[in-house]
Biotite code that builds the C-alpha atoms (Angstrom):
import biotite.structure as struc

atoms = struc.array([
    struc.Atom([18.428, -53.086, -81.166], chain_id="A", res_id=1, res_name="UNK", atom_name="CA", element="C"),
    struc.Atom([15.959, -55.983, -81.498], chain_id="A", res_id=2, res_name="UNK", atom_name="CA", element="C"),
    struc.Atom([16.018, -59.117, -83.647], chain_id="A", res_id=3, res_name="UNK", atom_name="CA", element="C"),
    struc.Atom([14.000, -57.443, -86.429], chain_id="A", res_id=4, res_name="UNK", atom_name="CA", element="C"),
    struc.Atom([16.579, -54.668, -86.730], chain_id="A", res_id=5, res_name="UNK", atom_name="CA", element="C"),
    struc.Atom([19.392, -57.200, -86.853], chain_id="A", res_id=6, res_name="UNK", atom_name="CA", element="C"),
    struc.Atom([17.595, -59.279, -89.501], chain_id="A", res_id=7, res_name="UNK", atom_name="CA", element="C"),
    struc.Atom([17.086, -56.143, -91.604], chain_id="A", res_id=8, res_name="UNK", atom_name="CA", element="C"),
    struc.Atom([20.756, -55.220, -91.391], chain_id="A", res_id=9, res_name="UNK", atom_name="CA", element="C"),
    struc.Atom([21.869, -58.753, -92.256], chain_id="A", res_id=10, res_name="UNK", atom_name="CA", element="C"),
    struc.Atom([19.567, -58.725, -95.286], chain_id="A", res_id=11, res_name="UNK", atom_name="CA", element="C"),
    struc.Atom([21.061, -55.401, -96.361], chain_id="A", res_id=12, res_name="UNK", atom_name="CA", element="C"),
    struc.Atom([24.566, -56.858, -96.042], chain_id="A", res_id=13, res_name="UNK", atom_name="CA", element="C"),
    struc.Atom([23.588, -59.917, -98.055], chain_id="A", res_id=14, res_name="UNK", atom_name="CA", element="C"),
    struc.Atom([22.006, -57.817, -100.825], chain_id="A", res_id=15, res_name="UNK", atom_name="CA", element="C"),
    struc.Atom([25.079, -55.572, -100.957], chain_id="A", res_id=16, res_name="UNK", atom_name="CA", element="C"),
    struc.Atom([27.419, -58.550, -101.378], chain_id="A", res_id=17, res_name="UNK", atom_name="CA", element="C"),
    struc.Atom([25.227, -60.203, -104.019], chain_id="A", res_id=18, res_name="UNK", atom_name="CA", element="C"),
    struc.Atom([24.777, -57.068, -106.102], chain_id="A", res_id=19, res_name="UNK", atom_name="CA", element="C"),
    struc.Atom([28.104, -57.435, -107.931], chain_id="A", res_id=20, res_name="UNK", atom_name="CA", element="C"),
    struc.Atom([27.843, -61.073, -109.114], chain_id="A", res_id=21, res_name="UNK", atom_name="CA", element="C"),
    struc.Atom([24.134, -60.771, -109.914], chain_id="A", res_id=22, res_name="UNK", atom_name="CA", element="C"),
    struc.Atom([24.798, -57.548, -111.828], chain_id="A", res_id=23, res_name="UNK", atom_name="CA", element="C"),
    struc.Atom([27.540, -59.346, -113.789], chain_id="A", res_id=24, res_name="UNK", atom_name="CA", element="C"),
    struc.Atom([25.037, -62.092, -114.631], chain_id="A", res_id=25, res_name="UNK", atom_name="CA", element="C"),
    struc.Atom([22.633, -59.505, -115.997], chain_id="A", res_id=26, res_name="UNK", atom_name="CA", element="C"),
    struc.Atom([25.373, -57.812, -118.029], chain_id="A", res_id=27, res_name="UNK", atom_name="CA", element="C"),
    struc.Atom([26.473, -61.156, -119.464], chain_id="A", res_id=28, res_name="UNK", atom_name="CA", element="C"),
    struc.Atom([22.937, -62.019, -120.556], chain_id="A", res_id=29, res_name="UNK", atom_name="CA", element="C"),
    struc.Atom([22.544, -58.634, -122.255], chain_id="A", res_id=30, res_name="UNK", atom_name="CA", element="C"),
    struc.Atom([25.856, -59.092, -124.090], chain_id="A", res_id=31, res_name="UNK", atom_name="CA", element="C"),
    struc.Atom([24.875, -62.586, -125.227], chain_id="A", res_id=32, res_name="UNK", atom_name="CA", element="C"),
    struc.Atom([21.640, -61.271, -126.710], chain_id="A", res_id=33, res_name="UNK", atom_name="CA", element="C"),
    struc.Atom([23.487, -58.870, -129.042], chain_id="A", res_id=34, res_name="UNK", atom_name="CA", element="C"),
    struc.Atom([26.820, -60.601, -129.661], chain_id="A", res_id=35, res_name="UNK", atom_name="CA", element="C"),
    struc.Atom([27.334, -62.662, -132.819], chain_id="A", res_id=36, res_name="UNK", atom_name="CA", element="C"),
    struc.Atom([31.096, -63.231, -132.720], chain_id="A", res_id=37, res_name="UNK", atom_name="CA", element="C"),
    struc.Atom([31.786, -66.821, -131.515], chain_id="A", res_id=38, res_name="UNK", atom_name="CA", element="C"),
    struc.Atom([34.848, -65.828, -129.453], chain_id="A", res_id=39, res_name="UNK", atom_name="CA", element="C"),
    struc.Atom([32.972, -63.051, -127.704], chain_id="A", res_id=40, res_name="UNK", atom_name="CA", element="C"),
    struc.Atom([30.025, -65.357, -127.038], chain_id="A", res_id=41, res_name="UNK", atom_name="CA", element="C"),
    struc.Atom([32.448, -67.824, -125.426], chain_id="A", res_id=42, res_name="UNK", atom_name="CA", element="C"),
    struc.Atom([33.793, -64.991, -123.292], chain_id="A", res_id=43, res_name="UNK", atom_name="CA", element="C"),
    struc.Atom([30.247, -64.075, -122.289], chain_id="A", res_id=44, res_name="UNK", atom_name="CA", element="C"),
    struc.Atom([29.596, -67.669, -121.282], chain_id="A", res_id=45, res_name="UNK", atom_name="CA", element="C"),
    struc.Atom([32.707, -67.614, -119.080], chain_id="A", res_id=46, res_name="UNK", atom_name="CA", element="C"),
    struc.Atom([31.454, -64.419, -117.464], chain_id="A", res_id=47, res_name="UNK", atom_name="CA", element="C"),
    struc.Atom([28.051, -65.968, -116.826], chain_id="A", res_id=48, res_name="UNK", atom_name="CA", element="C"),
    struc.Atom([29.613, -69.127, -115.393], chain_id="A", res_id=49, res_name="UNK", atom_name="CA", element="C"),
    struc.Atom([31.943, -67.202, -113.068], chain_id="A", res_id=50, res_name="UNK", atom_name="CA", element="C"),
    struc.Atom([29.165, -64.914, -111.866], chain_id="A", res_id=51, res_name="UNK", atom_name="CA", element="C"),
    struc.Atom([26.743, -67.776, -111.263], chain_id="A", res_id=52, res_name="UNK", atom_name="CA", element="C"),
    struc.Atom([29.407, -69.650, -109.272], chain_id="A", res_id=53, res_name="UNK", atom_name="CA", element="C"),
    struc.Atom([30.222, -66.556, -107.175], chain_id="A", res_id=54, res_name="UNK", atom_name="CA", element="C"),
    struc.Atom([26.538, -65.972, -106.448], chain_id="A", res_id=55, res_name="UNK", atom_name="CA", element="C"),
    struc.Atom([25.968, -69.577, -105.396], chain_id="A", res_id=56, res_name="UNK", atom_name="CA", element="C"),
    struc.Atom([29.078, -69.549, -103.184], chain_id="A", res_id=57, res_name="UNK", atom_name="CA", element="C"),
    struc.Atom([28.033, -66.358, -101.420], chain_id="A", res_id=58, res_name="UNK", atom_name="CA", element="C"),
    struc.Atom([24.523, -67.700, -100.837], chain_id="A", res_id=59, res_name="UNK", atom_name="CA", element="C"),
    struc.Atom([25.908, -70.939, -99.419], chain_id="A", res_id=60, res_name="UNK", atom_name="CA", element="C"),
    struc.Atom([28.148, -69.035, -97.024], chain_id="A", res_id=61, res_name="UNK", atom_name="CA", element="C"),
    struc.Atom([25.480, -66.589, -95.863], chain_id="A", res_id=62, res_name="UNK", atom_name="CA", element="C"),
    struc.Atom([23.013, -69.449, -95.388], chain_id="A", res_id=63, res_name="UNK", atom_name="CA", element="C"),
    struc.Atom([25.372, -70.945, -92.793], chain_id="A", res_id=64, res_name="UNK", atom_name="CA", element="C"),
    struc.Atom([26.661, -67.695, -91.285], chain_id="A", res_id=65, res_name="UNK", atom_name="CA", element="C"),
    struc.Atom([23.375, -65.785, -91.052], chain_id="A", res_id=66, res_name="UNK", atom_name="CA", element="C"),
    struc.Atom([20.539, -68.255, -91.690], chain_id="A", res_id=67, res_name="UNK", atom_name="CA", element="C"),
    struc.Atom([19.174, -71.547, -90.401], chain_id="A", res_id=68, res_name="UNK", atom_name="CA", element="C"),
    struc.Atom([21.126, -73.954, -92.602], chain_id="A", res_id=69, res_name="UNK", atom_name="CA", element="C"),
    struc.Atom([20.666, -77.561, -91.583], chain_id="A", res_id=70, res_name="UNK", atom_name="CA", element="C"),
    struc.Atom([17.417, -76.812, -89.797], chain_id="A", res_id=71, res_name="UNK", atom_name="CA", element="C"),
    struc.Atom([17.403, -76.187, -86.074], chain_id="A", res_id=72, res_name="UNK", atom_name="CA", element="C"),
    struc.Atom([19.490, -79.110, -84.898], chain_id="A", res_id=73, res_name="UNK", atom_name="CA", element="C"),
    struc.Atom([22.391, -78.698, -82.522], chain_id="A", res_id=74, res_name="UNK", atom_name="CA", element="C"),
    struc.Atom([25.334, -79.522, -84.772], chain_id="A", res_id=75, res_name="UNK", atom_name="CA", element="C"),
    struc.Atom([26.899, -78.498, -88.078], chain_id="A", res_id=76, res_name="UNK", atom_name="CA", element="C"),
    struc.Atom([29.427, -80.542, -90.022], chain_id="A", res_id=77, res_name="UNK", atom_name="CA", element="C"),
    struc.Atom([32.714, -78.600, -89.981], chain_id="A", res_id=78, res_name="UNK", atom_name="CA", element="C"),
    struc.Atom([33.462, -79.811, -93.528], chain_id="A", res_id=79, res_name="UNK", atom_name="CA", element="C"),
    struc.Atom([30.375, -77.906, -94.657], chain_id="A", res_id=80, res_name="UNK", atom_name="CA", element="C"),
    struc.Atom([31.610, -74.783, -92.880], chain_id="A", res_id=81, res_name="UNK", atom_name="CA", element="C"),
    struc.Atom([35.029, -75.048, -94.511], chain_id="A", res_id=82, res_name="UNK", atom_name="CA", element="C"),
    struc.Atom([33.509, -75.621, -97.955], chain_id="A", res_id=83, res_name="UNK", atom_name="CA", element="C"),
    struc.Atom([31.360, -72.507, -97.513], chain_id="A", res_id=84, res_name="UNK", atom_name="CA", element="C"),
    struc.Atom([34.370, -70.421, -96.522], chain_id="A", res_id=85, res_name="UNK", atom_name="CA", element="C"),
    struc.Atom([36.488, -71.830, -99.360], chain_id="A", res_id=86, res_name="UNK", atom_name="CA", element="C"),
    struc.Atom([33.756, -70.864, -101.826], chain_id="A", res_id=87, res_name="UNK", atom_name="CA", element="C"),
    struc.Atom([33.448, -67.365, -100.412], chain_id="A", res_id=88, res_name="UNK", atom_name="CA", element="C"),
    struc.Atom([37.169, -66.686, -100.695], chain_id="A", res_id=89, res_name="UNK", atom_name="CA", element="C"),
    struc.Atom([36.946, -67.458, -104.416], chain_id="A", res_id=90, res_name="UNK", atom_name="CA", element="C"),
    struc.Atom([38.976, -69.279, -107.004], chain_id="A", res_id=91, res_name="UNK", atom_name="CA", element="C"),
    struc.Atom([41.669, -66.605, -107.424], chain_id="A", res_id=92, res_name="UNK", atom_name="CA", element="C"),
    struc.Atom([43.034, -67.527, -103.983], chain_id="A", res_id=93, res_name="UNK", atom_name="CA", element="C"),
    struc.Atom([44.123, -64.029, -103.047], chain_id="A", res_id=94, res_name="UNK", atom_name="CA", element="C"),
    struc.Atom([43.611, -65.280, -99.517], chain_id="A", res_id=95, res_name="UNK", atom_name="CA", element="C"),
    struc.Atom([45.296, -68.521, -98.464], chain_id="A", res_id=96, res_name="UNK", atom_name="CA", element="C"),
    struc.Atom([43.227, -70.482, -95.953], chain_id="A", res_id=97, res_name="UNK", atom_name="CA", element="C"),
    struc.Atom([44.756, -72.670, -93.247], chain_id="A", res_id=98, res_name="UNK", atom_name="CA", element="C"),
    struc.Atom([41.916, -74.633, -91.603], chain_id="A", res_id=99, res_name="UNK", atom_name="CA", element="C"),
    struc.Atom([42.970, -76.064, -88.235], chain_id="A", res_id=100, res_name="UNK", atom_name="CA", element="C"),
    struc.Atom([39.648, -77.529, -87.068], chain_id="A", res_id=101, res_name="UNK", atom_name="CA", element="C"),
    struc.Atom([39.933, -81.221, -86.211], chain_id="A", res_id=102, res_name="UNK", atom_name="CA", element="C"),
    struc.Atom([36.427, -81.761, -84.804], chain_id="A", res_id=103, res_name="UNK", atom_name="CA", element="C"),
    struc.Atom([33.787, -83.166, -87.139], chain_id="A", res_id=104, res_name="UNK", atom_name="CA", element="C"),
    struc.Atom([30.932, -81.092, -85.737], chain_id="A", res_id=105, res_name="UNK", atom_name="CA", element="C"),
    struc.Atom([30.359, -77.815, -83.939], chain_id="A", res_id=106, res_name="UNK", atom_name="CA", element="C"),
    struc.Atom([27.231, -76.357, -82.417], chain_id="A", res_id=107, res_name="UNK", atom_name="CA", element="C"),
    struc.Atom([25.123, -74.115, -84.632], chain_id="A", res_id=108, res_name="UNK", atom_name="CA", element="C"),
    struc.Atom([26.066, -71.012, -82.639], chain_id="A", res_id=109, res_name="UNK", atom_name="CA", element="C"),
    struc.Atom([29.782, -71.873, -82.629], chain_id="A", res_id=110, res_name="UNK", atom_name="CA", element="C"),
    struc.Atom([29.690, -72.377, -86.418], chain_id="A", res_id=111, res_name="UNK", atom_name="CA", element="C"),
    struc.Atom([27.924, -69.047, -86.977], chain_id="A", res_id=112, res_name="UNK", atom_name="CA", element="C"),
    struc.Atom([30.392, -67.270, -84.711], chain_id="A", res_id=113, res_name="UNK", atom_name="CA", element="C"),
    struc.Atom([33.364, -68.841, -86.485], chain_id="A", res_id=114, res_name="UNK", atom_name="CA", element="C"),
    struc.Atom([32.088, -67.942, -89.965], chain_id="A", res_id=115, res_name="UNK", atom_name="CA", element="C"),
    struc.Atom([31.176, -64.374, -89.062], chain_id="A", res_id=116, res_name="UNK", atom_name="CA", element="C"),
    struc.Atom([34.580, -63.764, -87.479], chain_id="A", res_id=117, res_name="UNK", atom_name="CA", element="C"),
    struc.Atom([36.262, -65.381, -90.491], chain_id="A", res_id=118, res_name="UNK", atom_name="CA", element="C"),
    struc.Atom([34.311, -63.072, -92.811], chain_id="A", res_id=119, res_name="UNK", atom_name="CA", element="C"),
    struc.Atom([35.374, -60.020, -90.825], chain_id="A", res_id=120, res_name="UNK", atom_name="CA", element="C"),
    struc.Atom([39.018, -61.121, -90.896], chain_id="A", res_id=121, res_name="UNK", atom_name="CA", element="C"),
    struc.Atom([38.895, -61.922, -94.625], chain_id="A", res_id=122, res_name="UNK", atom_name="CA", element="C"),
    struc.Atom([37.342, -58.521, -95.413], chain_id="A", res_id=123, res_name="UNK", atom_name="CA", element="C"),
    struc.Atom([40.190, -56.892, -93.479], chain_id="A", res_id=124, res_name="UNK", atom_name="CA", element="C"),
    struc.Atom([42.735, -58.505, -95.856], chain_id="A", res_id=125, res_name="UNK", atom_name="CA", element="C"),
    struc.Atom([42.168, -55.857, -98.503], chain_id="A", res_id=126, res_name="UNK", atom_name="CA", element="C"),
    struc.Atom([45.284, -56.879, -100.476], chain_id="A", res_id=127, res_name="UNK", atom_name="CA", element="C"),
    struc.Atom([45.051, -60.581, -99.818], chain_id="A", res_id=128, res_name="UNK", atom_name="CA", element="C"),
    struc.Atom([47.164, -62.652, -97.485], chain_id="A", res_id=129, res_name="UNK", atom_name="CA", element="C"),
    struc.Atom([46.750, -65.606, -95.165], chain_id="A", res_id=130, res_name="UNK", atom_name="CA", element="C"),
    struc.Atom([43.828, -66.597, -92.966], chain_id="A", res_id=131, res_name="UNK", atom_name="CA", element="C"),
    struc.Atom([44.444, -69.127, -90.169], chain_id="A", res_id=132, res_name="UNK", atom_name="CA", element="C"),
    struc.Atom([41.434, -70.582, -88.378], chain_id="A", res_id=133, res_name="UNK", atom_name="CA", element="C"),
    struc.Atom([41.694, -72.824, -85.345], chain_id="A", res_id=134, res_name="UNK", atom_name="CA", element="C"),
    struc.Atom([39.184, -74.341, -82.937], chain_id="A", res_id=135, res_name="UNK", atom_name="CA", element="C"),
    struc.Atom([39.844, -76.151, -79.658], chain_id="A", res_id=136, res_name="UNK", atom_name="CA", element="C"),
    struc.Atom([37.413, -77.890, -77.313], chain_id="A", res_id=137, res_name="UNK", atom_name="CA", element="C"),
    struc.Atom([38.192, -78.032, -73.607], chain_id="A", res_id=138, res_name="UNK", atom_name="CA", element="C"),
    struc.Atom([34.998, -77.734, -71.603], chain_id="A", res_id=139, res_name="UNK", atom_name="CA", element="C"),
    struc.Atom([33.809, -75.294, -74.250], chain_id="A", res_id=140, res_name="UNK", atom_name="CA", element="C"),
    struc.Atom([34.781, -73.974, -77.663], chain_id="A", res_id=141, res_name="UNK", atom_name="CA", element="C"),
    struc.Atom([37.688, -71.618, -78.234], chain_id="A", res_id=142, res_name="UNK", atom_name="CA", element="C"),
    struc.Atom([38.016, -69.989, -81.639], chain_id="A", res_id=143, res_name="UNK", atom_name="CA", element="C"),
    struc.Atom([41.197, -68.309, -82.853], chain_id="A", res_id=144, res_name="UNK", atom_name="CA", element="C"),
    struc.Atom([41.465, -66.480, -86.177], chain_id="A", res_id=145, res_name="UNK", atom_name="CA", element="C"),
    struc.Atom([44.638, -64.844, -87.463], chain_id="A", res_id=146, res_name="UNK", atom_name="CA", element="C"),
    struc.Atom([44.780, -62.717, -90.595], chain_id="A", res_id=147, res_name="UNK", atom_name="CA", element="C"),
    struc.Atom([48.129, -61.660, -92.013], chain_id="A", res_id=148, res_name="UNK", atom_name="CA", element="C"),
    struc.Atom([48.810, -59.676, -95.163], chain_id="A", res_id=149, res_name="UNK", atom_name="CA", element="C"),
    struc.Atom([50.452, -56.594, -96.677], chain_id="A", res_id=150, res_name="UNK", atom_name="CA", element="C"),
    struc.Atom([47.612, -54.414, -95.414], chain_id="A", res_id=151, res_name="UNK", atom_name="CA", element="C"),
    struc.Atom([45.039, -54.970, -92.674], chain_id="A", res_id=152, res_name="UNK", atom_name="CA", element="C"),
    struc.Atom([42.034, -52.627, -92.680], chain_id="A", res_id=153, res_name="UNK", atom_name="CA", element="C"),
    struc.Atom([39.546, -53.255, -89.873], chain_id="A", res_id=154, res_name="UNK", atom_name="CA", element="C"),
    struc.Atom([37.039, -50.427, -89.613], chain_id="A", res_id=155, res_name="UNK", atom_name="CA", element="C"),
    struc.Atom([36.810, -48.851, -86.165], chain_id="A", res_id=156, res_name="UNK", atom_name="CA", element="C"),
    struc.Atom([33.021, -49.313, -86.163], chain_id="A", res_id=157, res_name="UNK", atom_name="CA", element="C"),
    struc.Atom([33.406, -53.070, -86.740], chain_id="A", res_id=158, res_name="UNK", atom_name="CA", element="C"),
    struc.Atom([36.043, -53.308, -83.993], chain_id="A", res_id=159, res_name="UNK", atom_name="CA", element="C"),
    struc.Atom([33.784, -51.420, -81.592], chain_id="A", res_id=160, res_name="UNK", atom_name="CA", element="C"),
    struc.Atom([30.740, -53.552, -82.448], chain_id="A", res_id=161, res_name="UNK", atom_name="CA", element="C"),
    struc.Atom([32.658, -56.800, -81.913], chain_id="A", res_id=162, res_name="UNK", atom_name="CA", element="C"),
    struc.Atom([33.607, -55.628, -78.429], chain_id="A", res_id=163, res_name="UNK", atom_name="CA", element="C"),
    struc.Atom([30.488, -53.705, -77.391], chain_id="A", res_id=164, res_name="UNK", atom_name="CA", element="C"),
    struc.Atom([27.625, -55.090, -79.487], chain_id="A", res_id=165, res_name="UNK", atom_name="CA", element="C"),
    struc.Atom([24.510, -52.913, -79.724], chain_id="A", res_id=166, res_name="UNK", atom_name="CA", element="C"),
    struc.Atom([26.185, -50.178, -77.685], chain_id="A", res_id=167, res_name="UNK", atom_name="CA", element="C"),
    struc.Atom([28.103, -49.275, -80.842], chain_id="A", res_id=168, res_name="UNK", atom_name="CA", element="C"),
    struc.Atom([26.695, -47.533, -83.921], chain_id="A", res_id=169, res_name="UNK", atom_name="CA", element="C"),
    struc.Atom([24.810, -50.060, -86.066], chain_id="A", res_id=170, res_name="UNK", atom_name="CA", element="C"),
    struc.Atom([24.716, -50.296, -89.843], chain_id="A", res_id=171, res_name="UNK", atom_name="CA", element="C"),
    struc.Atom([24.661, -53.029, -92.492], chain_id="A", res_id=172, res_name="UNK", atom_name="CA", element="C"),
    struc.Atom([28.445, -53.428, -92.623], chain_id="A", res_id=173, res_name="UNK", atom_name="CA", element="C"),
    struc.Atom([28.607, -54.026, -88.849], chain_id="A", res_id=174, res_name="UNK", atom_name="CA", element="C"),
    struc.Atom([25.681, -56.491, -88.713], chain_id="A", res_id=175, res_name="UNK", atom_name="CA", element="C"),
    struc.Atom([27.950, -59.545, -88.811], chain_id="A", res_id=176, res_name="UNK", atom_name="CA", element="C"),
    struc.Atom([30.035, -58.113, -85.970], chain_id="A", res_id=177, res_name="UNK", atom_name="CA", element="C"),
    struc.Atom([26.872, -57.490, -83.923], chain_id="A", res_id=178, res_name="UNK", atom_name="CA", element="C"),
    struc.Atom([25.719, -61.071, -84.531], chain_id="A", res_id=179, res_name="UNK", atom_name="CA", element="C"),
    struc.Atom([29.137, -62.403, -83.502], chain_id="A", res_id=180, res_name="UNK", atom_name="CA", element="C"),
    struc.Atom([29.123, -60.333, -80.314], chain_id="A", res_id=181, res_name="UNK", atom_name="CA", element="C"),
    struc.Atom([25.604, -61.523, -79.494], chain_id="A", res_id=182, res_name="UNK", atom_name="CA", element="C"),
    struc.Atom([26.462, -65.203, -80.036], chain_id="A", res_id=183, res_name="UNK", atom_name="CA", element="C"),
    struc.Atom([29.463, -64.942, -77.728], chain_id="A", res_id=184, res_name="UNK", atom_name="CA", element="C"),
    struc.Atom([27.562, -62.966, -75.079], chain_id="A", res_id=185, res_name="UNK", atom_name="CA", element="C"),
    struc.Atom([24.604, -65.362, -75.052], chain_id="A", res_id=186, res_name="UNK", atom_name="CA", element="C"),
    struc.Atom([27.008, -68.237, -74.345], chain_id="A", res_id=187, res_name="UNK", atom_name="CA", element="C"),
    struc.Atom([28.607, -66.339, -71.474], chain_id="A", res_id=188, res_name="UNK", atom_name="CA", element="C"),
    struc.Atom([31.765, -65.733, -73.482], chain_id="A", res_id=189, res_name="UNK", atom_name="CA", element="C"),
    struc.Atom([33.504, -62.811, -75.089], chain_id="A", res_id=190, res_name="UNK", atom_name="CA", element="C"),
    struc.Atom([35.441, -61.713, -78.150], chain_id="A", res_id=191, res_name="UNK", atom_name="CA", element="C"),
    struc.Atom([38.996, -60.440, -77.950], chain_id="A", res_id=192, res_name="UNK", atom_name="CA", element="C"),
    struc.Atom([40.905, -58.465, -80.566], chain_id="A", res_id=193, res_name="UNK", atom_name="CA", element="C"),
    struc.Atom([44.565, -57.729, -81.071], chain_id="A", res_id=194, res_name="UNK", atom_name="CA", element="C"),
    struc.Atom([45.661, -54.116, -81.106], chain_id="A", res_id=195, res_name="UNK", atom_name="CA", element="C"),
    struc.Atom([45.425, -52.302, -84.447], chain_id="A", res_id=196, res_name="UNK", atom_name="CA", element="C"),
    struc.Atom([48.225, -53.339, -86.789], chain_id="A", res_id=197, res_name="UNK", atom_name="CA", element="C"),
    struc.Atom([49.074, -52.787, -90.446], chain_id="A", res_id=198, res_name="UNK", atom_name="CA", element="C"),
    struc.Atom([49.753, -56.450, -91.229], chain_id="A", res_id=199, res_name="UNK", atom_name="CA", element="C"),
    struc.Atom([48.307, -58.764, -88.541], chain_id="A", res_id=200, res_name="UNK", atom_name="CA", element="C"),
    struc.Atom([44.854, -59.174, -87.003], chain_id="A", res_id=201, res_name="UNK", atom_name="CA", element="C"),
    struc.Atom([44.029, -61.744, -84.346], chain_id="A", res_id=202, res_name="UNK", atom_name="CA", element="C"),
    struc.Atom([40.469, -62.426, -83.187], chain_id="A", res_id=203, res_name="UNK", atom_name="CA", element="C"),
    struc.Atom([39.703, -64.805, -80.318], chain_id="A", res_id=204, res_name="UNK", atom_name="CA", element="C"),
    struc.Atom([36.365, -65.979, -78.973], chain_id="A", res_id=205, res_name="UNK", atom_name="CA", element="C"),
    struc.Atom([35.237, -68.384, -76.259], chain_id="A", res_id=206, res_name="UNK", atom_name="CA", element="C"),
    struc.Atom([31.926, -70.196, -75.862], chain_id="A", res_id=207, res_name="UNK", atom_name="CA", element="C"),
    struc.Atom([31.865, -71.847, -72.422], chain_id="A", res_id=208, res_name="UNK", atom_name="CA", element="C"),
    struc.Atom([29.934, -75.080, -72.271], chain_id="A", res_id=209, res_name="UNK", atom_name="CA", element="C"),
    struc.Atom([29.523, -75.390, -76.060], chain_id="A", res_id=210, res_name="UNK", atom_name="CA", element="C"),
    struc.Atom([30.691, -78.207, -78.277], chain_id="A", res_id=211, res_name="UNK", atom_name="CA", element="C"),
])
């Protein structure tokens, strides 16, 4: 797979994730056009507000995780990364986030790797739960992500892509895993996964020589 294929798959993933909130925006606008009852119009406005916020949050996250947010400099503010992840997880807080990253900045590739792994772990928490994210620097960057909840569902294709990269079957839902594998491999590192479990998932990654 080349970079064009990866970009196409990432775009497909982004469009898939934006379809729901953008569709809700469209439905809300159509309801507003026909609704005369003040209470229902207020409800439509709440729907529009929630959908607009969800769309903006997803775009902010994908800009950092997939795009070139912040230009092409070396570092990304970790507060920006946390804010993007907080927004993606949503206001209902079905997933509790414990952010254990003390450094103020991480390299662009380390930030992308962290966010893509966090997205994979969050998606695996299909019934909600807890997401712990930690980063340590010791001659490189070590990322540890732990997801715990009443049900963990990590697709076998995503697991295989994280470990094998382009050697695995590629599709839009595995694009983030392929990007994560590539970022780790390009830095001379690797991704490690815990064995399949119903309630706990641990993902580790190392980027030697990064900061």
